[in-house]
VEXDREN-2710 file (C-alpha; in Angstrom, 1 decimal):
% VEXDREN-2710
k/r/px/py/pz
1/MET/-17.8/6.8/-4.6
2/THR/-14.7/5.2/-5.9
3/GLY/-13.4/6.5/-9.3
4/ASP/-11.2/5.0/-11.9
5/LEU/-7.7/3.7/-11.2
6/HIS/-5.0/5.2/-13.4
7/GLU/-1.3/5.9/-13.5
8/ALA/-0.2/9.2/-11.9
9/VAL/3.5/8.8/-12.6
10/ARG/5.1/6.0/-14.6
11/ALA/8.2/5.1/-12.7
12/ASP/10.4/2.0/-12.0
13/ALA/10.9/2.5/-8.3
14/ALA/12.4/-0.5/-6.6
15/LEU/10.4/0.1/-3.5
16/GLY/8.1/3.1/-3.8
17/GLU/6.6/4.1/-0.5
18/GLY/5.2/6.9/1.7
19/PRO/2.8/9.0/-0.3
20/THR/2.2/12.3/1.5
21/TRP/0.3/15.4/0.4
22/ASP/2.2/18.6/1.1
23/PRO/-0.5/21.3/1.3
24/ALA/2.0/24.2/1.3
25/ALA/3.7/23.0/-1.8
26/GLN/0.5/21.6/-3.4
27/HIS/2.3/18.5/-4.5
28/LEU/2.6/14.8/-3.5
29/LEU/5.7/13.5/-1.9
30/TRP/6.8/9.9/-2.1
31/VAL/10.1/7.9/-2.0
32/ASP/11.9/5.0/-3.6
33/ILE/13.5/3.5/-0.5
34/LEU/16.1/1.3/-2.2
35/GLY/16.7/3.8/-4.9
36/SER/17.5/6.5/-2.3
37/ARG/15.2/9.0/-4.0
38/ILE/12.6/11.5/-2.9
39/HIS/10.0/12.2/-5.6
40/THR/7.4/15.0/-6.0
41/PHE/4.3/15.1/-8.2
42/ASP/2.2/18.1/-8.9
43/PRO/-1.2/16.8/-10.1
44/ALA/-2.3/20.2/-11.4
45/SER/0.6/20.6/-13.9
46/GLY/1.8/17.0/-14.1
47/ARG/5.3/18.2/-13.2
48/THR/7.6/15.8/-11.3
49/GLY/10.7/16.4/-9.3
50/GLU/13.4/14.2/-7.7
51/LEU/16.1/14.5/-5.0
52/THR/18.7/11.9/-4.4
53/THR/19.6/11.0/-0.8
54/ASP/22.9/9.8/0.4
55/GLN/21.3/6.6/1.9
56/HIS/18.1/4.6/1.8
57/VAL/15.1/6.7/2.7
58/GLY/12.1/5.2/4.3
59/ALA/9.8/8.2/4.4
60/VAL/9.7/12.0/4.1
61/LYS/7.2/14.5/5.5
62/PRO/6.8/18.3/5.2
63/ARG/8.2/20.5/8.0
64/ALA/6.5/23.5/9.5
65/ALA/9.7/25.5/9.0
66/GLY/9.8/24.5/5.3
67/GLY/11.7/21.7/3.7
68/LEU/11.4/18.0/4.7
69/VAL/12.1/15.6/7.6
70/ALA/13.4/12.2/6.4
71/ASN/13.5/8.8/8.1
72/LEU/16.8/7.5/6.8
73/ARG/18.9/4.4/7.2
74/ASP/21.0/5.9/10.0
75/GLY/18.4/8.1/11.7
76/VAL/16.3/11.2/11.1
77/GLY/17.5/14.1/9.0
78/LEU/16.3/17.5/7.9
79/TYR/16.3/19.1/4.4
80/ASP/15.8/22.9/4.3
81/VAL/14.0/24.7/1.5
82/HIS/17.2/24.7/-0.6
83/GLY/17.8/21.0/-0.2
84/ASP/20.6/21.3/2.2
85/PHE/20.8/18.4/4.7
86/THR/21.5/18.2/8.5
87/TRP/21.1/15.3/10.9
88/LEU/18.4/15.8/13.6
89/LEU/19.0/12.3/15.1
90/HIS/22.0/10.3/14.0
91/ARG/21.7/6.8/15.4
92/PRO/23.0/4.1/13.0
93/VAL/22.5/0.5/13.8
94/PRO/24.3/-2.0/11.5
95/GLY/21.9/-4.0/9.3
96/ARG/18.9/-1.7/10.1
97/ARG/17.2/1.1/8.2
98/GLY/14.3/3.5/8.6
99/ASN/11.0/2.5/7.1
100/ASP/7.5/4.0/7.2
101/ALA/6.8/7.1/9.3
102/ALA/4.1/9.6/10.1
103/ILE/3.6/13.0/11.8
104/GLY/1.4/12.7/14.9
105/PRO/-1.1/15.2/16.2
106/ASP/1.7/16.4/18.5
107/GLY/3.9/17.4/15.5
108/ALA/6.5/14.7/16.3
109/LEU/7.8/12.2/13.8
110/TRP/6.8/8.7/14.6
111/ALA/9.4/6.7/12.8
112/GLY/9.7/3.0/12.2
113/THR/12.7/0.8/11.6
114/MET/13.4/-2.7/10.4
115/ARG/16.4/-5.0/9.6
116/TYR/17.4/-5.5/6.0
117/ASP/17.1/-9.2/6.6
118/GLU/13.7/-8.8/8.2
119/ALA/14.9/-10.7/11.3
120/PRO/12.0/-11.0/13.8
121/GLY/12.0/-8.4/16.5
122/GLY/14.8/-6.4/14.8
123/GLY/12.9/-3.2/14.3
124/SER/11.4/-0.5/16.5
125/LEU/9.0/2.5/16.5
126/PHE/10.2/5.7/18.0
127/ARG/9.0/9.3/18.4
128/VAL/11.3/12.2/17.5
129/THR/10.5/15.7/18.5
130/ALA/11.7/19.0/16.9
131/ASP/14.7/19.2/19.1
132/GLY/15.9/15.7/18.2
133/SER/14.8/14.0/21.4
134/ALA/13.7/10.4/20.8
135/ASP/11.6/8.1/22.8
136/THR/11.1/4.4/22.0
137/VAL/7.5/3.6/21.6
138/LEU/7.8/-0.1/20.6
139/ASP/10.8/-2.5/20.6
140/GLY/10.8/-6.0/19.1
141/VAL/8.8/-5.3/16.0
142/THR/9.8/-6.9/12.7
143/VAL/8.7/-4.6/9.8
144/SER/7.4/-1.4/11.3
145/ASN/5.0/0.0/8.7
146/GLY/1.8/2.0/8.5
147/ILE/1.0/4.6/11.2
148/ALA/-2.2/6.8/11.3
149/TRP/-4.5/8.6/13.7
150/SER/-8.3/8.9/13.8
151/GLY/-9.7/12.3/13.1
152/ASP/-10.4/13.0/16.8
153/HIS/-6.9/11.9/17.7
154/ARG/-8.1/9.4/20.2
155/LEU/-6.8/6.3/18.3
156/MET/-3.5/5.5/16.6
157/TYR/-3.5/2.6/14.1
158/TYR/-0.2/0.7/13.5
159/VAL/1.1/-2.1/11.3
160/ASP/3.9/-4.6/11.9
161/SER/3.5/-6.3/8.6
162/PRO/4.4/-10.0/9.4
163/THR/1.7/-10.1/12.1
164/ARG/-0.9/-9.7/9.3
165/ARG/-2.7/-7.2/11.6
166/ILE/-3.7/-3.6/11.9
167/ASP/-3.4/-2.9/15.6
168/VAL/-4.9/0.1/17.4
169/PHE/-3.7/2.1/20.4
170/THR/-5.4/4.6/22.6
171/TYR/-3.7/7.9/22.0
172/ALA/-3.4/11.0/24.2
173/ASP/-0.9/13.9/24.5
174/GLY/1.9/12.3/22.5
175/HIS/1.5/8.9/24.1
176/ALA/0.2/5.6/22.6
177/TYR/-0.9/2.8/25.0
178/GLU/-3.3/-0.1/25.3
179/ARG/-2.3/-1.8/22.1
180/ARG/-4.8/-4.4/20.8
181/PRO/-5.6/-6.1/17.5
182/TRP/-8.1/-4.3/15.4
183/VAL/-8.2/-6.1/11.9
184/GLU/-6.5/-9.3/10.8
185/ILE/-5.7/-9.9/7.1
186/GLU/-6.5/-13.5/6.2
187/PRO/-3.8/-15.8/4.8
188/GLY/-3.4/-15.5/1.0
189/ALA/-4.6/-11.9/0.9
190/GLY/-1.2/-10.3/1.3
191/PHE/0.4/-8.4/4.2
192/PRO/-0.8/-5.1/5.5
193/ASP/1.6/-2.3/4.7
194/GLY/1.0/1.5/4.6
195/ILE/-2.3/2.9/5.9
196/THR/-4.3/6.1/5.9
197/VAL/-7.5/7.2/7.7
198/ASP/-10.3/9.0/5.8
199/ALA/-12.7/11.7/7.0
200/ASP/-15.3/9.0/7.8
201/GLY/-12.9/7.3/10.2
202/ALA/-12.3/4.4/7.9
203/VAL/-8.8/2.9/7.5
204/TRP/-7.4/2.2/4.0
205/VAL/-4.5/-0.3/3.8
206/ALA/-2.2/-1.4/1.0
207/LEU/-1.7/-5.1/0.8
208/TRP/1.8/-6.2/-0.1
209/ASP/1.7/-9.4/-2.2
210/GLY/-2.1/-8.9/-2.2
211/ALA/-2.5/-6.7/-5.3
212/ALA/-5.2/-4.6/-3.6
213/VAL/-6.1/-1.8/-1.3
214/ARG/-8.8/-2.2/1.2
215/ARG/-11.1/0.1/3.3
216/TYR/-12.2/-0.9/6.8
217/THR/-15.0/1.0/8.6
218/PRO/-14.3/2.3/12.1
219/ASP/-15.8/-0.9/13.6
220/GLY/-13.3/-3.0/11.6
221/ARG/-15.6/-4.2/8.9
222/LEU/-14.3/-4.7/5.4
223/ASP/-16.1/-2.2/3.3
224/ARG/-14.3/-2.1/0.0
225/THR/-11.6/-3.8/-1.9
226/VAL/-9.9/-2.2/-4.9
227/ASP/-8.0/-4.7/-7.0
228/LEU/-4.8/-3.5/-8.6
229/PRO/-2.7/-4.7/-11.5
230/VAL/0.5/-4.6/-9.4
231/LEU/1.4/-7.3/-6.9
232/ARG/3.0/-5.1/-4.3
233/PRO/1.2/-1.9/-3.4
234/THR/3.0/-0.4/-0.5
235/ALA/1.1/2.6/0.9
236/CYS/-1.8/4.9/0.2
237/ALA/-2.7/8.5/1.1
238/PHE/-5.3/11.1/0.0
239/GLY/-4.0/14.1/-2.0
240/GLY/-5.0/16.8/-4.3
241/VAL/-6.5/20.2/-3.5
242/GLY/-9.7/18.6/-1.9
243/LEU/-7.9/15.5/-0.5
244/ASN/-10.3/13.4/-2.7
245/ASP/-7.9/11.3/-4.7
246/LEU/-6.2/8.2/-3.2
247/TYR/-2.5/7.9/-4.3
248/ILE/-0.9/4.4/-4.1
249/THR/2.8/3.7/-4.2
250/THR/4.1/0.4/-5.5
251/ALA/7.2/-1.8/-5.6
252/ARG/8.9/-4.0/-8.2
253/THR/11.6/-5.4/-6.0
254/GLY/11.5/-9.2/-5.7
255/ILE/9.1/-9.7/-8.6
256/ALA/10.4/-12.0/-11.3
257/ASP/8.1/-10.7/-14.1
258/PRO/6.8/-7.3/-12.9
259/HIS/3.7/-5.7/-14.4
260/PRO/4.7/-2.5/-16.4
261/LEU/3.1/-0.4/-13.6
262/CYS/5.1/-2.0/-10.8
263/GLY/7.2/0.8/-9.3
264/SER/4.8/3.6/-10.5
265/LEU/2.6/6.0/-8.5
266/LEU/-1.1/5.1/-9.1
267/VAL/-4.2/7.2/-8.2
268/ILE/-7.9/6.5/-7.7
269/GLY/-9.8/9.6/-8.5
270/ASP/-12.6/10.7/-6.1
271/ALA/-12.0/7.7/-3.9
272/GLY/-13.3/9.6/-0.8
273/HIS/-12.1/12.4/1.4
274/GLY/-8.9/12.4/3.4
275/LEU/-7.9/14.2/6.6
276/PRO/-5.4/17.1/6.6
277/GLN/-2.0/15.9/7.9
278/PRO/0.1/18.1/10.2
279/PRO/3.7/19.0/9.3
280/PHE/6.7/18.1/11.4
281/ALA/7.0/20.7/14.1
282/GLY/10.7/21.3/13.4
END
């Protein structure tokens, strides 16, 4: 079921993150958080693109209206189809930046934050709607990371990396509640980072400092481990026309002697089958 791992885009991203398939544009989106860059990759042609942002960018997602929504250092912004920028929610907090984000079944952006110094409890998770309204979902998190929903939209999975856990919430009508631990990553195996859910309901997770991605079945059983040549994979997502290929972003920041592929976009061909992701409603 799992194909070969290879390089999709050779890059030197300091902190590659947030792979997202854009079905309208038929390309993959990903970011270099610390490089303040949004990247695109068209697997059909091999063509790549790049947009520089004015500040660190934690994640970008497609918009229903065209363009992108971005989780930035100082809040959430919108890029139109021409690349012009406007703030949707400008809420700067000194020493804090946006991190991973996802679009919920409700079309809202569920956006995480963290402190640059990773101070415990300095981050949050909030939900931003198309009109710029924001509700705090979680306070007191440290490194807000992966967010993903089950195919039936009844469960929301969430990662606060230093806990070494993937937690799960009951989800309904734009609300997440009843948080409980779902999977714990054992010491020495790295820290859970970005996640995605496949069509079988299994959760894939990238393991920062663990040089691997793992797949857990819906009952929380470890089903598969794919070892990687890079120490710090950051996130994974299915892409391509059939959503069959698993793309993996990677980082080179903080590594004294990085592997040549650290900072590149990797892909596992025919790794499984992903779920279509909704665009931001704005």
